[in-house]
Structures are given as structure tokens and as C-alpha cells.
N, C-alpha and C positions, 0 to 999 in steps of 0.2 A: 466424584467427577462433575465438573462444571456443567451446569445446566445449558442445553441448547435452546435457541429461539428461532423462530421463523423470521424472515426479513420483514414480512408484512407485519408482525406483532411488534417488533423492535422499532421499526420505522413509527407506527402508530403510537407506541408508548412514548418514543422520543419526542414527537411533535406535540402530543397532548401534554406531557410534562413541561415542555418548554412554554408552551402557549399559557398553560395555567399558572406557571411559576411567575413568567413576566407580568401577566394580567393581575394576578394577587399582590405583586410588588407595587405595580402602578397603583392599584385600588388602595393599598395599605399607605403608600407615601401620600397619595391624594387626601385620604381622610385625615391623616395625622397632620398634614400641612393645613387642611382647611379648619380643623379643630383648634390646632394651635393659634392659627390667625384669629378665629372667632373669640376663643378665650383670652387672647391678648386684648382685642378690642373691647369685650366684655370689661375686663379687669380695669383697663384705663377708664371705661364709662362708669363702673361702680365707684371706683375711687373719685373720680370727678363729682359723681352724685352725692357720695358721703361728705365731701369737702363742702359742697354748696349747702346740703342739709345742715351740717353742722355750724356753718356761718349764719344760717337763718336762725337756728336755734339761739345762737349767742346774741342776736339782735333783739333785746327785750323791748324795743319800742315797736316792732311790728309783729303782728300775729301771724302765725304760721300759715293760715289760709289766705292771708293778704299776699303772700310772697309768690312772685311769678316765676321764680327761678325754674321751676319744673316744666314750664311751657316752652321750653326750648325745643327745637327741631330734633327729631329722632336721629340717632346716629346714622351718618350717611353711608355707611358700609352695610352694618347689620339691620339697619331700619328699626331699632329698638327704642323704646322710651324708658327712662328711669323713674321709679317711685320710691316713696319712703314711708315707713310707719315707725312709731315709737313704742317701746317695750318697758316693762317693769322688770325689776330683777328675777322675776319667776317666769319670764317669758310672756306675760299677759299683755294683750292689746291695750295701750292707753290712748294713742292718737293716730289717726291717719293723716300724715302730713300731704302725701299725694298719691293719688290711686284710689281703687274702689275698695269700699270696706270689706267686701266678701273676700277678696284675694288677701287682704291684710289679715282678717280673721284666720283664715286657713293657714296663713304662713306662722301666725303667732302661735297656733294650736300646734302645728309641726315642732317648733322651737320649744314649747312650754315644758316638755320633760326633758330638756336638755340643758347642759351648762353653758351659758353664753357669755359668762363673765371674762373669759379669755379672748373672746372674739371669734369671728369666723370669716374666712377670706374665700371668695370666689367659689363657694358650695352651690352645685346644682340640685334643686329641690323639686319634687314632683309633688303636686296636690291636685285636689278634684278639678280646679279652674285651669290648670296648665302646669308647664314647667318653668322655673325661674332660676336665675343665677342670682345668688345673695350674698351681701356682705352685712356683717353686724359689728358695729363699734360702741364704745362707750358715748353716751350723748354728752356734749359739752354742757358744763354749768348745771347739769341736772344728775345729782347724786343718786346712784342706784337705778338709773334709767339707761336704756340703750337704744341706738339708733339702727334700724335694720332698713337697708336699701337693697332695692331688688330690680331685675330686668326680665321682662317676659321673653323667654326664648322658645316659646312653644313652636312658632313658625320656623324658627332655625332647626330645631330638632327634627321637625317635619320634613324639611329641605334636605337635611342631613340624610335621613331615612330614604327620602326619594332618591337621592344620589346614590346611596348603596343599592337601593333596588336597580337602577338603572345600570350601575357597575355589574351587579350579579346576573343582570340579563345579557350584557355585553360579554361577560365572561362565558356564560352559558352558550352564547351563539357562536364565540370564537371556538370554544371546545368542540362544538358539533361542526364547524367548518373545517377544524384541524382533522376530525375524524375523516370527513369526506375527503379531504386533499390528502391525508396519509393512506387512505385506501386506495385512491386513485395513483398516487406517486408509488406506492408499494407494488401495484399491479404493474405500472410501468417498468419497475425495476426487477421485480420477482419473475416476470413472464420471460424475458430474455434470459435471465440466468437460469431458469428451469429449462429452456429450450437448448441452451448451450450445454448444460449438464447432460441432458439426453443425447445430444451430439457427441459428447465426451464418452458416454456410455457406449454408444455405437462404435466409436473409434477403439475402445478397450475391447469390444466383442469381436472386433476384425472387419467390421463394416467400414472401409476406408473411402468411400465414395464422398464426393464433395456435396455439400448442402448449399441450397440458394436460400439465404436468411437475410432480410432487410430490416434494420433497426433505425429507430429515430437518433438514437444516441450514437455519436463518433465512436465512443470507446468500445462499445458493443459490436459495432460494424467492423472496427479494427481487429477485435478478438476473434470474430468468425471468419474473417479473411486469413487471420494468423492459424485458425484451427484447419482451415482448409487447406493452406500451405503445408501444415504438419502432416495432415492426412495424404496429402499428394507424395511428399517425400516419404513417409512410412510405406505408402503403396509402390513407389519406385524402389525402395530398399528392399521390399520383401520379393519384388519381382527379380532384382539383380542377385538377392540372397538364393533364391530359387535356381536360378540360372548357374550361380557359382556352384552349388552343390551337385547340380546335374554335370557342370564340367568337371568338378573335383571327382565324382563318382567315377566319371569316364577316365580321368588321369590316374585315379587309383587303380582301376581295373587292369589297365594296360600293364604296368610292371607287376602287379599280382599274377596276371596270366603268364608273364614271361617267366616269373619265378617259379611259379607252380610247373610250367612246362619243363624247364631245366631240372627242377627237383625229381620230377617223374622220370626225365631221360636219365638221370643218375642212377635212380631206384631200378629201373628195368635194363640198365645196362645199354642204352641206345646212344647215349651222348658221352663224350669224352669228359670225365669228372672235373678236370681241372678248368677246362673253356666253360663248362656249365657253371662251376663255382663262381667264376669271374663274372659271368652275366648276372648270377644271382647277387653278388656283392652289389654290382653296379646298380641293379635295380632296387636293391635295398637302400642304398645311398640316395635314389631319387625318392623313394617312399619317405625316408628319414628327413628330407629336405621339406617334402610337402607337410608332413607332420609338424615340422618345425615352424613352418610359416602359418598354419593354422593356430598352434599355440601362441606364436608371437601375436598374431591378430586378434586373439581372444583378450590379451593383456595390452592392446595397443592403447597408448595414452598413459602407460605406466612404465615406459621403457627405461627412464633414469631409475626406478625403483629395483629394477633387476640386475643392475650392473653398477660397478663403481667407476666414476669417471678418472680418467688417468691422462697424462699428456702424451699424445701420440703424434708422431710425424706422419702426417696424410700422404706423403709421398711414399712411405714404406707401405702403408696399408694398401694403396692402390697397386703398388707393384705386387704385392702379395696376392691380391684379387687377381691380377692378371695372370700370374702363374699358376693359379689354381684353375682357371678357365683357359689356359692355353692350349689343352687339347681339343676342347669345343671349337676354338676360334681356328686352329690348325686345319680341323676336319672341314671347315667352310672355306678354307683360304683367306682367313681374315688376318690382316697384319695390324700391329699396334704402333702408335706414334706417341711420344711423350713430350709434355712442355711444362717441364716443372721448375720451380726455384732453385737456384743453387743451395740457398741456405735451408735448414729443416722449416717445414710449415707445420708449426704445433697447433693442436686443438685438443681442448678437454673434452674427452667423449669416452665412454666404455668401449671396450676394444671389440666386443662382441656385436654391438650395435653398429660400430663403424664398418666392419667388415660385411655385415648384413646390408647396410645401406649401398655402399659402393659396390658389392656384390650383385645385387639386384639390378642397379643401374648398368653395370657392365654387362651383365647377362642379357638385359634387355637391348643393349647396343649390339651385342655380337648376334643376336636374333635376327635383327633387320638390317645389319650393315650388308653392303655389297662387296667390299674389298678391304676397307680399313675402318678403325675405331682410333679417335683421337683423345687422349687424355691430358688435360691441363689442371695445374694445382700451383696458386699464387697468393700472395699477400695482396690485396688491392685496396688501397686506404685503410680503412678501420675494418676491414673485413678479410675473411679467408674464403676464397672463391675455388671451386671445384667445378670443371666443365668436363663432360663426356659426351663426345659427338660422334656420330656414325655417318657414312655416306650413301646411306639407305633412301628410300623414298620418303622419309619424314612421316610426321603424324598428320593424319586426314584432319580436314576442318572439322568433320563430325566427331572425331574422337579427341580433339584437342582440349575441350573444356572438361573431359571425364577422366583423363587418363589417371589420376590420382584418387579417384573414387573407389572405395571398397567394392570388390565383386565385379568392377566393371572390366569387360574382356573386349578389347577391340580386335581387329583383324589380325589373325596369325597369333593372338595372345594366348597365354597358358591358363593360369588359374584366376587372374583378376585381383592378386592381392600383393604382387612384388612391389609395384610401385606406390600403392597405399602404405605399405610398409616403410619404404623408403620415405616417403613425406613424414610418417609419423617420427620416425628417428630424427630427422632434420629438425622438426619442430620442438621435440624434447630437448634439444640443445639450443633452442632459441633462434634457430636459424629458418631459412627458406629454400623450398625446391621448386623451381620452374622449369617449363619446357618452351622451346620456340623452334622453328623450321629454319635452317640455313643451309640449304641442299639437302642435308639429312636432318635427322632430330638432334637436339643440342640441349642437354640437361644440365642445369645450372644449380649447384648447391652452394649456398652463401650463409656464413656463419659470422657471428660478431667476434672480432678478434680481441682476445683476453689479455 
């Protein structure tokens, strides 16, 4: 299992690692650049000194100590001055061409045990008197003798060490600063995350009250607003669900009471069996419809998975729904008017879903109509449009934004799920379902034409 880390630890490790890596790279590049530059200058200087000393030794007419070549100005970049001594084949000091004898002796002793016949180029040597960059070449016109030129780089090495010390101090200070900044930054980040996590736990435990939280970061502020909106929606859904179950329990109790009463009448012989059986069948159908609505609601959003789409003529589906609810309409004195296209209005939709969609809309229209329900079914541009309108009072301004919400029950409503189911079926077929008032309520189902 992958190891978990606290945000504070991860931020601190990241900032420290990044800071140290960058500074170490800078220090390494700086050191390499400085050393490369110094070595290049020293190499040029040693080559120049060796050449001058060789030319001086070739000049038999002038003594080495009368030569003023080595009194040249120090190198303008490194500030170093060149010196030279003459060695025999065994590395013993023969002559100090320029420089102090002590240094020459120490360098000669250093190379006495080494083979210098093949020459030495740009070697750094440390002796008691300091640190030197050394070249050794064969002395001209001097069989078995060697010319050792050297440059005192003690101050340069000290300067390099001082730079490294300063870089180390800078790196240490940067690490300490990164620790302080990472601690502060991690607190600024982990604090809101911890508060929001506690808020989420409260929501999970059922506490849906809004919380007042102010954060300096816009993202956290947006998140707490979103969580408060979510808590508000959950609270409303919980309330409407509780109301739904209260209403549903009442709606279920009524047909159950009727069924039980008629069944007892048959058992005790106080009711005519055939009439009582008709009532029982009727109330059983109501119960069956309620249960079917509840089951459909539980799988809402998966309507297309429970039925196979087939091409249906919506005119026939609407006519079938009217015939099924004709008795309820006749009992209220409701008449139907039809405005259908002459040609078939085809739509790919599961038959059961289509009947439930338009059956719910038609049942709602009959419930609120005063005397008439109008059904319209047409092709309109690239859409299939079905209108079901009634001449009732229409939908109140208070209920209009909520009529399609689950469990929402308006005035004289029943279960609060019929219109929610209707919209779910419409959307599962990539359509839309809207309502507006035009005298009475007008429900418009619009589907893309295939």
C-alpha cells in the first residue's frame, strides 16, 4: 500500500528539496566555472613563464639573474606572479631563476622522488609555504636539466574556500527560510482543508446546517459556498422525501383500508361479493400503480436500460393513454380535443416509458382541467413536439419552478413523483419537458427528430 503523507510534510519536503537542489546546482556550476576560468588563466600564465624562462636560458650572453623578464606585472585577473627554478635529472634544486629559495627548495624536495623526465603540466602542489600551480619542462640547451615554473595560488585557494563557505551559509539560510515558509504555507493550506473535511464529516453525519467560513483563498471560499449549497439541497431533499413518505403512507393506507373493508364484507357476508371484488380489484390497481411509480423512481436515470427502444407512432400512444383514462375523464365531465399530424409521428422510445410519460401528463391534465384537455402531436422543424394542455387554473407561480422535482407535491397533487418520472423519461430520450401557463397549464415534450 502506498505510504500516505501529511500535506505539511509533503510541502516542506518539496520546498526544501527544490531549494537545496537549485542552490547546490548553482554552487556546483559557479565553482566549476570559477575553477575552470582560473585554471585556464594559470595554464596560459605558466606557458608564458616557461617560454620566457626558456628563452632566457638560451641566451648565453646574459646571466639569469640579470634577466628582468619576471618583473612583469602580475596577471590582471588572478593577481599572481610567475617564478622559476632549475632542477637536475633527480629533481634536486640547481638554481633559483626567480622567486625565494625556500619555496624553490620545498618544491624541489616535493618532486625529488618523482619521475619528471616526461614533464608535468598544470599540477597543483601544496608545500609548507603554500599552494602552487606547477609546470615542468626540459630546460633548453641544458642536457639533463629541467625547468620548473610555478605560480603561487595560495590566496586563490583561500578565496575559493571563502566563496564555498559563503555559498554554504547561503544554502543553509535558504533551507531555514524554506522551512519557515513551508510551515507557514502548509498551515495556510492544511488549515482550510481540515476545516472543510470536518464540515464534510458533519454533512455525512446528517448535520446539514450551513456554516459561515471565510478563507483568504478564492478556491477555498468557492468550495465552502458549494458545500453549503450542497447541504442546503440535501436538507431540502430530505424534507421533501420525508413529506413524500408521509403522503405516500396516507395514499397507500386509503386503498388498503378499502381493500380490507371489502374483503371483510365478503368474509362476513355483509357485502355483495361481486361488487366488493370489483372495488378490491380497482384499489389493487391503484396500489400497483403506486408501487410501479416507486420502483421506477428508484431506477430513475436508467430508463433506457430497462426497455428496448422501438419506433412508435406517438399519435397511437397518446390515443391509447386517452382510452385508458377515458373513464376518469368522463366521471369529471372532461372532453378531449386532438390536433395530430395526418402522417405518422414516429419516435424511437421504449413503449413502456412512452406510455408512462404521456399517461402521467394526461392524468395530471385530467386532475386539474375544468372541462377540456387538448392533445397536440406534430413534427416541428427538426423536432417532435407533443403538447398536453388543460383549461384549468394553471400552475401557480410558487409551484412553477418545482413541478418536476422529485417528491414535490403542489396543491391537490398526489405523490409528487409523476411529473419527475415524466421528465426523466423525456431526458433519457435526449428530449426536454417544460410547462407554462396559457389559460391553463401547457406541458410541452420536445424530442430531436431522428
